[in-house]
N, C-alpha and C positions, 0 to 999 in steps of 0.2 A: 198256890197251885202246891205248896207242900203239904199246905192245912188240909186240903180239900183230898190229896193222895190217902194222907194218915186217916182221914175221918171214912173215905171210902172203905179202907181197908178194914179201920176198927167196927164201922156198921156193918161189915159185908153187902156194902151196896154197890152193887154191879152198875146203875145207871149215873150214878154220880161217878165211878171210875171213868166211864165211860164218856164224860163231859171232858176230861181231860187233856185232849189232844185241842179242843177249842179255845180252850182258857192256854193253851201254850202258841196259838197265831200270833196273838200281839205282839210276843216274847221274839219269835223266831223275827216279825218282821222289823221291830225295833232294831236287832240284831243287822240286820240285811241293811236297812237302811243308815247306821253307821260307815259300811263301806263306800256310802255315798260321801257321807259330811267329809272324809277324808281327803276324797278328791276334790272335794272343795276349798277343802281348805290348803292345799298341798303345796302352794307359792307362800304361805305365811309361818313361820317354822316354830311362833310361840303357840299359836292354834292349833298347828299340827301335833306339836306334843299333847295338846289340851284333848283333843280328837282321836289319839293314839292311845290316850289311857281308856276316853269313853268305849273307845272299838274294844279293848281287852274286856271292862266291864260287860259291854253288853254280851261279849262271846260269854263270857261266864255265867251270867243271867240265862242265855240261851241255854247251858250245858245242863244246869238247875234243871230249867222245864223240861227239856228233854227225858231226864232222870226221874221227874215227878210223871211222866207220861208210862215211861218204863215201868214205875212201878204200879202203877193203877193198871197196866195190862198184869203184871203179876198178882195182882188183886182180883183181878176179872178170871186169872188162872185158877185161883185156888177155891173161888166162887162155883164157878161151871164145868172145871177141869178139863177146860178144852185149853191149849195153846192158840192165841191168835195176837195179830197185831193190829194196834189200832190204825185206821188208816188217819193221812192229816186231810183235813176235812177239804183243804184249797187244793187236793193234788187228786183223790182218789185211787191214791196208792200208798200200801202200807209203807209208814214212816222207816226209812232204812238208816238208823243211828251210825251202822258205819260211815256213810256219805257225809257225814257231818251235820 
């Protein structure tokens, strides 16, 4: 995702920049599914420690994906001169970075 965001910027490619929210969806799903893993291993201390570390890693990856989307939005602004948030394709709402 980071490479795609950078390439879109370097090539000033609006279509490529607009692909980033779709690329971010699997990363978002990974992060949200890690919470289910934590619950599933709640009674097993050794597995809970591992799952907690994986949750932290998945959250960091999710934030990196969000930042790549934000970078693509800024690229779109540089190309078009218009400010607009890309929509989350699973939700049809603008992505609200403050919400998480």
